[in-house]
PyMOL Python script that loads the backbone (N, CA, C, O; Angstrom):
from pymol import cmd

cmd.read_pdbstr("""\
ATOM      1  N   MET A   1      97.864  68.566  88.724  1.00  0.00           N
ATOM      2  CA  MET A   1      97.751  69.840  89.405  1.00  0.00           C
ATOM      3  C   MET A   1      96.285  70.246  89.388  1.00  0.00           C
ATOM      4  O   MET A   1      95.601  70.147  88.369  1.00  0.00           O
ATOM      5  N   THR A   2      95.830  70.699  90.532  1.00  0.00           N
ATOM      6  CA  THR A   2      94.444  71.128  90.595  1.00  0.00           C
ATOM      7  C   THR A   2      94.327  72.568  90.137  1.00  0.00           C
ATOM      8  O   THR A   2      95.310  73.309  90.111  1.00  0.00           O
ATOM      9  N   GLU A   3      93.125  72.952  89.779  1.00  0.00           N
ATOM     10  CA  GLU A   3      92.899  74.314  89.304  1.00  0.00           C
ATOM     11  C   GLU A   3      93.279  75.342  90.362  1.00  0.00           C
ATOM     12  O   GLU A   3      93.797  76.408  90.030  1.00  0.00           O
ATOM     13  N   GLY A   4      93.029  75.036  91.631  1.00  0.00           N
ATOM     14  CA  GLY A   4      93.338  75.962  92.713  1.00  0.00           C
ATOM     15  C   GLY A   4      94.817  76.190  92.904  1.00  0.00           C
ATOM     16  O   GLY A   4      95.216  77.242  93.406  1.00  0.00           O
ATOM     17  N   SER A   5      95.654  75.224  92.515  1.00  0.00           N
ATOM     18  CA  SER A   5      97.094  75.385  92.709  1.00  0.00           C
ATOM     19  C   SER A   5      97.810  75.830  91.438  1.00  0.00           C
ATOM     20  O   SER A   5      99.029  75.997  91.443  1.00  0.00           O
ATOM     21  N   ALA A   6      97.076  76.023  90.362  1.00  0.00           N
ATOM     22  CA  ALA A   6      97.686  76.471  89.105  1.00  0.00           C
ATOM     23  C   ALA A   6      98.125  77.921  89.244  1.00  0.00           C
ATOM     24  O   ALA A   6      97.427  78.718  89.871  1.00  0.00           O
ATOM     25  N   PRO A   7      99.273  78.277  88.669  1.00  0.00           N
ATOM     26  CA  PRO A   7      99.711  79.669  88.731  1.00  0.00           C
ATOM     27  C   PRO A   7      98.760  80.575  87.964  1.00  0.00           C
ATOM     28  O   PRO A   7      98.151  80.164  86.976  1.00  0.00           O
ATOM     29  N   HIS A   8      98.640  81.815  88.433  1.00  0.00           N
ATOM     30  CA  HIS A   8      97.762  82.779  87.764  1.00  0.00           C
ATOM     31  C   HIS A   8      98.460  83.307  86.515  1.00  0.00           C
ATOM     32  O   HIS A   8      99.520  83.925  86.614  1.00  0.00           O
ATOM     33  N   LEU A   9      97.888  83.073  85.368  1.00  0.00           N
ATOM     34  CA  LEU A   9      98.402  83.633  84.127  1.00  0.00           C
ATOM     35  C   LEU A   9      97.477  84.761  83.741  1.00  0.00           C
ATOM     36  O   LEU A   9      96.304  84.544  83.438  1.00  0.00           O
ATOM     37  N   SER A  10      98.001  85.943  83.753  1.00  0.00           N
ATOM     38  CA  SER A  10      97.189  87.117  83.546  1.00  0.00           C
ATOM     39  C   SER A  10      96.672  87.219  82.120  1.00  0.00           C
ATOM     40  O   SER A  10      97.421  87.020  81.163  1.00  0.00           O
ATOM     41  N   PRO A  11      95.387  87.530  81.983  1.00  0.00           N
ATOM     42  CA  PRO A  11      94.850  87.786  80.655  1.00  0.00           C
ATOM     43  C   PRO A  11      95.101  89.229  80.221  1.00  0.00           C
ATOM     44  O   PRO A  11      94.564  89.679  79.209  1.00  0.00           O
ATOM     45  N   ALA A  12      95.915  89.951  80.988  1.00  0.00           N
ATOM     46  CA  ALA A  12      96.155  91.364  80.712  1.00  0.00           C
ATOM     47  C   ALA A  12      96.658  91.569  79.289  1.00  0.00           C
ATOM     48  O   ALA A  12      97.480  90.802  78.789  1.00  0.00           O
ATOM     49  N   ARG A  13      96.156  92.606  78.655  1.00  0.00           N
ATOM     50  CA  ARG A  13      96.608  92.946  77.304  1.00  0.00           C
ATOM     51  C   ARG A  13      97.944  93.663  77.345  1.00  0.00           C
ATOM     52  O   ARG A  13      98.741  93.548  76.414  1.00  0.00           O
ATOM     53  N   ILE A  14      98.196  94.409  78.424  1.00  0.00           N
ATOM     54  CA  ILE A  14      99.447  95.155  78.575  1.00  0.00           C
ATOM     55  C   ILE A  14     100.414  94.353  79.428  1.00  0.00           C
ATOM     56  O   ILE A  14     100.067  93.917  80.526  1.00  0.00           O
ATOM     57  N   THR A  15     101.637  94.156  78.920  1.00  0.00           N
ATOM     58  CA  THR A  15     102.706  93.512  79.665  1.00  0.00           C
ATOM     59  C   THR A  15     103.873  94.477  79.721  1.00  0.00           C
ATOM     60  O   THR A  15     104.257  95.066  78.710  1.00  0.00           O
ATOM     61  N   VAL A  16     104.441  94.634  80.925  1.00  0.00           N
ATOM     62  CA  VAL A  16     105.605  95.488  81.108  1.00  0.00           C
ATOM     63  C   VAL A  16     106.757  94.569  81.495  1.00  0.00           C
ATOM     64  O   VAL A  16     106.734  93.935  82.551  1.00  0.00           O
ATOM     65  N   LEU A  17     107.767  94.505  80.624  1.00  0.00           N
ATOM     66  CA  LEU A  17     108.894  93.601  80.838  1.00  0.00           C
ATOM     67  C   LEU A  17     109.929  94.222  81.768  1.00  0.00           C
ATOM     68  O   LEU A  17     109.824  95.393  82.134  1.00  0.00           O
ATOM     69  N   GLY A  18     110.925  93.432  82.148  1.00  0.00           N
ATOM     70  CA  GLY A  18     111.946  93.862  83.093  1.00  0.00           C
ATOM     71  C   GLY A  18     112.777  95.038  82.596  1.00  0.00           C
ATOM     72  O   GLY A  18     112.774  95.377  81.412  1.00  0.00           O
ATOM     73  N   VAL A  19     113.487  95.646  83.537  1.00  0.00           N
ATOM     74  CA  VAL A  19     114.297  96.837  83.257  1.00  0.00           C
ATOM     75  C   VAL A  19     115.441  96.496  82.302  1.00  0.00           C
ATOM     76  O   VAL A  19     116.137  95.494  82.470  1.00  0.00           O
ATOM     77  N   GLN A  20     115.617  97.349  81.302  1.00  0.00           N
ATOM     78  CA  GLN A  20     116.673  97.213  80.298  1.00  0.00           C
ATOM     79  C   GLN A  20     117.714  98.308  80.507  1.00  0.00           C
ATOM     80  O   GLN A  20     117.375  99.408  80.943  1.00  0.00           O
ATOM     81  N   PRO A  21     118.987  98.014  80.199  1.00  0.00           N
ATOM     82  CA  PRO A  21     119.999  99.051  80.349  1.00  0.00           C
ATOM     83  C   PRO A  21     119.797 100.170  79.331  1.00  0.00           C
ATOM     84  O   PRO A  21     119.451  99.916  78.177  1.00  0.00           O
ATOM     85  N   GLY A  22     120.010 101.368  79.751  1.00  0.00           N
ATOM     86  CA  GLY A  22     119.875 102.537  78.895  1.00  0.00           C
ATOM     87  C   GLY A  22     120.110 103.774  79.734  1.00  0.00           C
ATOM     88  O   GLY A  22     120.327 103.685  80.942  1.00  0.00           O
ATOM     89  N   ASN A  23     120.066 104.904  79.102  1.00  0.00           N
ATOM     90  CA  ASN A  23     120.234 106.153  79.818  1.00  0.00           C
ATOM     91  C   ASN A  23     119.038 107.047  79.538  1.00  0.00           C
ATOM     92  O   ASN A  23     119.085 107.821  78.582  1.00  0.00           O
ATOM     93  N   PRO A  24     117.992 106.982  80.305  1.00  0.00           N
ATOM     94  CA  PRO A  24     117.827 106.208  81.546  1.00  0.00           C
ATOM     95  C   PRO A  24     117.384 104.774  81.263  1.00  0.00           C
ATOM     96  O   PRO A  24     116.962 104.456  80.151  1.00  0.00           O
ATOM     97  N   PRO A  25     117.484 103.900  82.290  1.00  0.00           N
ATOM     98  CA  PRO A  25     116.964 102.539  82.115  1.00  0.00           C
ATOM     99  C   PRO A  25     115.479 102.599  81.754  1.00  0.00           C
ATOM    100  O   PRO A  25     114.778 103.540  82.125  1.00  0.00           O
ATOM    101  N   PHE A  26     115.014 101.591  81.032  1.00  0.00           N
ATOM    102  CA  PHE A  26     113.622 101.583  80.575  1.00  0.00           C
ATOM    103  C   PHE A  26     113.058 100.177  80.648  1.00  0.00           C
ATOM    104  O   PHE A  26     113.789  99.206  80.847  1.00  0.00           O
ATOM    105  N   ARG A  27     111.759 100.084  80.485  1.00  0.00           N
ATOM    106  CA  ARG A  27     111.073  98.800  80.414  1.00  0.00           C
ATOM    107  C   ARG A  27     110.271  98.763  79.117  1.00  0.00           C
ATOM    108  O   ARG A  27     109.685  99.764  78.704  1.00  0.00           O
ATOM    109  N   ILE A  28     110.255  97.617  78.495  1.00  0.00           N
ATOM    110  CA  ILE A  28     109.518  97.427  77.250  1.00  0.00           C
ATOM    111  C   ILE A  28     108.045  97.194  77.580  1.00  0.00           C
ATOM    112  O   ILE A  28     107.708  96.447  78.499  1.00  0.00           O
ATOM    113  N   VAL A  29     107.185  97.843  76.818  1.00  0.00           N
ATOM    114  CA  VAL A  29     105.741  97.689  76.985  1.00  0.00           C
ATOM    115  C   VAL A  29     105.207  96.937  75.770  1.00  0.00           C
ATOM    116  O   VAL A  29     105.497  97.293  74.628  1.00  0.00           O
ATOM    117  N   GLU A  30     104.424  95.892  76.032  1.00  0.00           N
ATOM    118  CA  GLU A  30     103.816  95.102  74.965  1.00  0.00           C
ATOM    119  C   GLU A  30     102.297  95.170  75.069  1.00  0.00           C
ATOM    120  O   GLU A  30     101.740  95.260  76.163  1.00  0.00           O
ATOM    121  N   LEU A  31     101.649  95.128  73.936  1.00  0.00           N
ATOM    122  CA  LEU A  31     100.194  95.010  73.854  1.00  0.00           C
ATOM    123  C   LEU A  31      99.901  93.731  73.094  1.00  0.00           C
ATOM    124  O   LEU A  31     100.307  93.577  71.943  1.00  0.00           O
ATOM    125  N   ASP A  32      99.204  92.825  73.734  1.00  0.00           N
ATOM    126  CA  ASP A  32      98.890  91.524  73.123  1.00  0.00           C
ATOM    127  C   ASP A  32     100.141  90.844  72.584  1.00  0.00           C
ATOM    128  O   ASP A  32     100.102  90.220  71.523  1.00  0.00           O
ATOM    129  N   GLY A  33     101.261  90.962  73.317  1.00  0.00           N
ATOM    130  CA  GLY A  33     102.505  90.292  72.949  1.00  0.00           C
ATOM    131  C   GLY A  33     103.357  91.010  71.930  1.00  0.00           C
ATOM    132  O   GLY A  33     104.415  90.501  71.559  1.00  0.00           O
ATOM    133  N   GLU A  34     102.938  92.174  71.461  1.00  0.00           N
ATOM    134  CA  GLU A  34     103.687  92.937  70.458  1.00  0.00           C
ATOM    135  C   GLU A  34     104.291  94.192  71.089  1.00  0.00           C
ATOM    136  O   GLU A  34     103.636  94.874  71.879  1.00  0.00           O
ATOM    137  N   PHE A  35     105.539  94.491  70.737  1.00  0.00           N
ATOM    138  CA  PHE A  35     106.200  95.692  71.233  1.00  0.00           C
ATOM    139  C   PHE A  35     105.416  96.937  70.811  1.00  0.00           C
ATOM    140  O   PHE A  35     105.072  97.104  69.641  1.00  0.00           O
ATOM    141  N   VAL A  36     105.140  97.809  71.792  1.00  0.00           N
ATOM    142  CA  VAL A  36     104.432  99.042  71.472  1.00  0.00           C
ATOM    143  C   VAL A  36     105.131 100.283  72.019  1.00  0.00           C
ATOM    144  O   VAL A  36     104.749 101.404  71.681  1.00  0.00           O
ATOM    145  N   GLY A  37     106.149 100.097  72.859  1.00  0.00           N
ATOM    146  CA  GLY A  37     106.838 101.269  73.368  1.00  0.00           C
ATOM    147  C   GLY A  37     107.783 100.961  74.509  1.00  0.00           C
ATOM    148  O   GLY A  37     107.919  99.825  74.963  1.00  0.00           O
ATOM    149  N   ARG A  38     108.436 102.040  74.955  1.00  0.00           N
ATOM    150  CA  ARG A  38     109.350 101.982  76.087  1.00  0.00           C
ATOM    151  C   ARG A  38     108.781 102.856  77.189  1.00  0.00           C
ATOM    152  O   ARG A  38     108.126 103.865  76.925  1.00  0.00           O
ATOM    153  N   ALA A  39     109.038 102.457  78.425  1.00  0.00           N
ATOM    154  CA  ALA A  39     108.570 103.245  79.562  1.00  0.00           C
ATOM    155  C   ALA A  39     109.717 103.431  80.550  1.00  0.00           C
ATOM    156  O   ALA A  39     110.491 102.508  80.807  1.00  0.00           O
ATOM    157  N   THR A  40     109.810 104.625  81.092  1.00  0.00           N
ATOM    158  CA  THR A  40     110.798 104.893  82.131  1.00  0.00           C
ATOM    159  C   THR A  40     110.114 105.168  83.467  1.00  0.00           C
ATOM    160  O   THR A  40     110.769 105.474  84.464  1.00  0.00           O
ATOM    161  N   SER A  41     108.782 105.054  83.470  1.00  0.00           N
ATOM    162  CA  SER A  41     108.013 105.283  84.696  1.00  0.00           C
ATOM    163  C   SER A  41     106.615 104.695  84.536  1.00  0.00           C
ATOM    164  O   SER A  41     106.206 104.300  83.444  1.00  0.00           O
ATOM    165  N   MET A  42     105.891 104.649  85.661  1.00  0.00           N
ATOM    166  CA  MET A  42     104.502 104.191  85.610  1.00  0.00           C
ATOM    167  C   MET A  42     103.672 105.095  84.708  1.00  0.00           C
ATOM    168  O   MET A  42     102.780 104.622  84.002  1.00  0.00           O
ATOM    169  N   THR A  43     103.959 106.376  84.729  1.00  0.00           N
ATOM    170  CA  THR A  43     103.221 107.327  83.901  1.00  0.00           C
ATOM    171  C   THR A  43     103.367 106.989  82.426  1.00  0.00           C
ATOM    172  O   THR A  43     102.401 107.065  81.667  1.00  0.00           O
ATOM    173  N   ASP A  44     104.573 106.615  82.023  1.00  0.00           N
ATOM    174  CA  ASP A  44     104.798 106.226  80.625  1.00  0.00           C
ATOM    175  C   ASP A  44     103.941 105.025  80.235  1.00  0.00           C
ATOM    176  O   ASP A  44     103.412 104.973  79.125  1.00  0.00           O
ATOM    177  N   VAL A  45     103.803 104.067  81.141  1.00  0.00           N
ATOM    178  CA  VAL A  45     102.971 102.887  80.860  1.00  0.00           C
ATOM    179  C   VAL A  45     101.532 103.324  80.607  1.00  0.00           C
ATOM    180  O   VAL A  45     100.889 102.874  79.659  1.00  0.00           O
ATOM    181  N   LEU A  46     101.038 104.208  81.470  1.00  0.00           N
ATOM    182  CA  LEU A  46      99.670 104.714  81.307  1.00  0.00           C
ATOM    183  C   LEU A  46      99.504 105.470  79.992  1.00  0.00           C
ATOM    184  O   LEU A  46      98.493 105.316  79.308  1.00  0.00           O
ATOM    185  N   LEU A  47     100.498 106.288  79.640  1.00  0.00           N
ATOM    186  CA  LEU A  47     100.421 107.074  78.404  1.00  0.00           C
ATOM    187  C   LEU A  47     100.454 106.189  77.160  1.00  0.00           C
ATOM    188  O   LEU A  47      99.677 106.395  76.228  1.00  0.00           O
ATOM    189  N   VAL A  48     101.350 105.207  77.146  1.00  0.00           N
ATOM    190  CA  VAL A  48     101.443 104.295  75.995  1.00  0.00           C
ATOM    191  C   VAL A  48     100.118 103.558  75.821  1.00  0.00           C
ATOM    192  O   VAL A  48      99.596 103.459  74.710  1.00  0.00           O
ATOM    193  N   ALA A  49      99.583 103.044  76.918  1.00  0.00           N
ATOM    194  CA  ALA A  49      98.311 102.306  76.843  1.00  0.00           C
ATOM    195  C   ALA A  49      97.185 103.211  76.355  1.00  0.00           C
ATOM    196  O   ALA A  49      96.378 102.809  75.516  1.00  0.00           O
ATOM    197  N   ALA A  50      97.132 104.429  76.879  1.00  0.00           N
ATOM    198  CA  ALA A  50      96.067 105.361  76.479  1.00  0.00           C
ATOM    199  C   ALA A  50      96.169 105.702  74.997  1.00  0.00           C
ATOM    200  O   ALA A  50      95.149 105.797  74.315  1.00  0.00           O
ATOM    201  N   GLU A  51      97.386 105.888  74.488  1.00  0.00           N
ATOM    202  CA  GLU A  51      97.570 106.186  73.064  1.00  0.00           C
ATOM    203  C   GLU A  51      97.047 105.060  72.184  1.00  0.00           C
ATOM    204  O   GLU A  51      96.640 105.285  71.044  1.00  0.00           O
ATOM    205  N   LEU A  52      97.064 103.843  72.725  1.00  0.00           N
ATOM    206  CA  LEU A  52      96.603 102.676  71.974  1.00  0.00           C
ATOM    207  C   LEU A  52      95.129 102.372  72.229  1.00  0.00           C
ATOM    208  O   LEU A  52      94.584 101.399  71.707  1.00  0.00           O
ATOM    209  N   GLY A  53      94.495 103.215  73.035  1.00  0.00           N
ATOM    210  CA  GLY A  53      93.083 103.014  73.320  1.00  0.00           C
ATOM    211  C   GLY A  53      92.799 101.947  74.354  1.00  0.00           C
ATOM    212  O   GLY A  53      91.695 101.404  74.400  1.00  0.00           O
ATOM    213  N   VAL A  54      93.788 101.638  75.189  1.00  0.00           N
ATOM    214  CA  VAL A  54      93.624 100.637  76.235  1.00  0.00           C
ATOM    215  C   VAL A  54      93.730 101.348  77.584  1.00  0.00           C
ATOM    216  O   VAL A  54      94.832 101.546  78.094  1.00  0.00           O
ATOM    217  N   PRO A  55      92.600 101.729  78.160  1.00  0.00           N
ATOM    218  CA  PRO A  55      92.661 102.442  79.438  1.00  0.00           C
ATOM    219  C   PRO A  55      93.077 101.505  80.575  1.00  0.00           C
ATOM    220  O   PRO A  55      92.631 100.360  80.650  1.00  0.00           O
ATOM    221  N   ILE A  56      93.924 102.006  81.439  1.00  0.00           N
ATOM    222  CA  ILE A  56      94.329 101.262  82.634  1.00  0.00           C
ATOM    223  C   ILE A  56      93.764 102.008  83.830  1.00  0.00           C
ATOM    224  O   ILE A  56      94.073 103.182  84.039  1.00  0.00           O
ATOM    225  N   HIS A  57      92.940 101.330  84.611  1.00  0.00           N
ATOM    226  CA  HIS A  57      92.324 101.952  85.772  1.00  0.00           C
ATOM    227  C   HIS A  57      93.067 101.644  87.056  1.00  0.00           C
ATOM    228  O   HIS A  57      92.976 102.398  88.025  1.00  0.00           O
ATOM    229  N   ASP A  58      93.812 100.527  87.072  1.00  0.00           N
ATOM    230  CA  ASP A  58      94.506 100.102  88.288  1.00  0.00           C
ATOM    231  C   ASP A  58      95.777  99.354  87.900  1.00  0.00           C
ATOM    232  O   ASP A  58      95.709  98.249  87.360  1.00  0.00           O
ATOM    233  N   LEU A  59      96.924  99.944  88.170  1.00  0.00           N
ATOM    234  CA  LEU A  59      98.202  99.309  87.818  1.00  0.00           C
ATOM    235  C   LEU A  59      98.476  98.036  88.616  1.00  0.00           C
ATOM    236  O   LEU A  59      99.360  97.258  88.255  1.00  0.00           O
ATOM    237  N   ASP A  60      97.725  97.817  89.698  1.00  0.00           N
ATOM    238  CA  ASP A  60      97.886  96.611  90.505  1.00  0.00           C
ATOM    239  C   ASP A  60      96.962  95.483  90.068  1.00  0.00           C
ATOM    240  O   ASP A  60      97.077  94.365  90.570  1.00  0.00           O
ATOM    241  N   ASP A  61      96.054  95.755  89.149  1.00  0.00           N
ATOM    242  CA  ASP A  61      95.095  94.754  88.690  1.00  0.00           C
ATOM    243  C   ASP A  61      95.751  93.871  87.630  1.00  0.00           C
ATOM    244  O   ASP A  61      96.054  94.330  86.528  1.00  0.00           O
ATOM    245  N   LEU A  62      95.965  92.598  87.976  1.00  0.00           N
ATOM    246  CA  LEU A  62      96.635  91.675  87.058  1.00  0.00           C
ATOM    247  C   LEU A  62      95.814  91.382  85.808  1.00  0.00           C
ATOM    248  O   LEU A  62      96.330  90.814  84.845  1.00  0.00           O
ATOM    249  N   ASP A  63      94.549  91.764  85.818  1.00  0.00           N
ATOM    250  CA  ASP A  63      93.731  91.609  84.615  1.00  0.00           C
ATOM    251  C   ASP A  63      93.964  92.776  83.649  1.00  0.00           C
ATOM    252  O   ASP A  63      93.569  92.707  82.485  1.00  0.00           O
ATOM    253  N   GLU A  64      94.602  93.844  84.130  1.00  0.00           N
ATOM    254  CA  GLU A  64      94.879  95.004  83.285  1.00  0.00           C
ATOM    255  C   GLU A  64      96.344  95.076  82.851  1.00  0.00           C
ATOM    256  O   GLU A  64      96.636  95.333  81.683  1.00  0.00           O
ATOM    257  N   VAL A  65      97.268  94.849  83.799  1.00  0.00           N
ATOM    258  CA  VAL A  65      98.700  94.966  83.517  1.00  0.00           C
ATOM    259  C   VAL A  65      99.434  93.785  84.131  1.00  0.00           C
ATOM    260  O   VAL A  65      99.206  93.433  85.288  1.00  0.00           O
ATOM    261  N   ARG A  66     100.305  93.183  83.355  1.00  0.00           N
ATOM    262  CA  ARG A  66     101.171  92.111  83.846  1.00  0.00           C
ATOM    263  C   ARG A  66     102.576  92.666  83.949  1.00  0.00           C
ATOM    264  O   ARG A  66     103.138  93.125  82.955  1.00  0.00           O
ATOM    265  N   TRP A  67     103.151  92.628  85.143  1.00  0.00           N
ATOM    266  CA  TRP A  67     104.501  93.125  85.395  1.00  0.00           C
ATOM    267  C   TRP A  67     105.461  91.952  85.423  1.00  0.00           C
ATOM    268  O   TRP A  67     105.275  91.022  86.208  1.00  0.00           O
ATOM    269  N   VAL A  68     106.491  91.978  84.576  1.00  0.00           N
ATOM    270  CA  VAL A  68     107.475  90.906  84.491  1.00  0.00           C
ATOM    271  C   VAL A  68     108.825  91.478  84.906  1.00  0.00           C
ATOM    272  O   VAL A  68     109.245  92.516  84.396  1.00  0.00           O
ATOM    273  N   GLY A  69     109.502  90.806  85.826  1.00  0.00           N
ATOM    274  CA  GLY A  69     110.826  91.262  86.224  1.00  0.00           C
ATOM    275  C   GLY A  69     110.800  92.440  87.177  1.00  0.00           C
ATOM    276  O   GLY A  69     111.727  93.250  87.189  1.00  0.00           O
ATOM    277  N   GLY A  70     109.767  92.543  87.963  1.00  0.00           N
ATOM    278  CA  GLY A  70     109.648  93.621  88.940  1.00  0.00           C
ATOM    279  C   GLY A  70     108.326  94.332  88.789  1.00  0.00           C
ATOM    280  O   GLY A  70     107.767  94.401  87.695  1.00  0.00           O
ATOM    281  N   GLY A  71     107.829  94.856  89.882  1.00  0.00           N
ATOM    282  CA  GLY A  71     106.541  95.524  89.889  1.00  0.00           C
ATOM    283  C   GLY A  71     106.606  96.959  89.410  1.00  0.00           C
ATOM    284  O   GLY A  71     107.603  97.404  88.843  1.00  0.00           O
ATOM    285  N   LYS A  72     105.522  97.668  89.652  1.00  0.00           N
ATOM    286  CA  LYS A  72     105.364  99.020  89.128  1.00  0.00           C
ATOM    287  C   LYS A  72     106.353 100.022  89.716  1.00  0.00           C
ATOM    288  O   LYS A  72     106.529 101.105  89.158  1.00  0.00           O
ATOM    289  N   PHE A  73     107.000  99.687  90.827  1.00  0.00           N
ATOM    290  CA  PHE A  73     107.979 100.600  91.427  1.00  0.00           C
ATOM    291  C   PHE A  73     109.417 100.266  91.033  1.00  0.00           C
ATOM    292  O   PHE A  73     110.347 100.938  91.479  1.00  0.00           O
ATOM    293  N   HIS A  74     109.613  99.246  90.210  1.00  0.00           N
ATOM    294  CA  HIS A  74     110.960  98.787  89.834  1.00  0.00           C
ATOM    295  C   HIS A  74     111.375  99.396  88.481  1.00  0.00           C
ATOM    296  O   HIS A  74     110.913  98.956  87.428  1.00  0.00           O
ATOM    297  N   TRP A  75     112.248 100.408  88.525  1.00  0.00           N
ATOM    298  CA  TRP A  75     112.647 101.103  87.310  1.00  0.00           C
ATOM    299  C   TRP A  75     114.149 101.285  87.168  1.00  0.00           C
ATOM    300  O   TRP A  75     114.600 102.029  86.297  1.00  0.00           O
ATOM    301  N   THR A  76     114.942 100.608  88.022  1.00  0.00           N
ATOM    302  CA  THR A  76     116.400 100.716  87.951  1.00  0.00           C
ATOM    303  C   THR A  76     117.011  99.326  87.854  1.00  0.00           C
ATOM    304  O   THR A  76     116.401  98.329  88.240  1.00  0.00           O
ATOM    305  N   LEU A  77     118.213  99.285  87.337  1.00  0.00           N
ATOM    306  CA  LEU A  77     118.944  98.013  87.264  1.00  0.00           C
ATOM    307  C   LEU A  77     119.554  97.712  88.627  1.00  0.00           C
ATOM    308  O   LEU A  77     119.869  98.628  89.386  1.00  0.00           O
ATOM    309  N   PRO A  78     119.720  96.434  88.934  1.00  0.00           N
ATOM    310  CA  PRO A  78     120.330  96.071  90.239  1.00  0.00           C
ATOM    311  C   PRO A  78     121.765  96.506  90.339  1.00  0.00           C
ATOM    312  O   PRO A  78     122.410  96.278  91.362  1.00  0.00           O
TER     313      PRO A  78
END
""", "prot")
cmd.dss("prot")
cmd.show_as("cartoon", "prot")
cmd.util.cbc("prot")
cmd.orient("prot")
């Protein structure tokens, strides 16, 4: 596989995992692979990161946030 065809693996420190069942549904937020909180919205992701001293300037920047199991607008179960 050439470097150009390799999948992009984000160096982002913040990872937001897929939606989990709950009332309300939530997504797990990780910092450097460690659980740091739950989020029920994009705002929660920003707040959790800020509390940890990791500013997020652009939720679409894969170098800042890695979204797993749906993007920043995905907050409900199918």
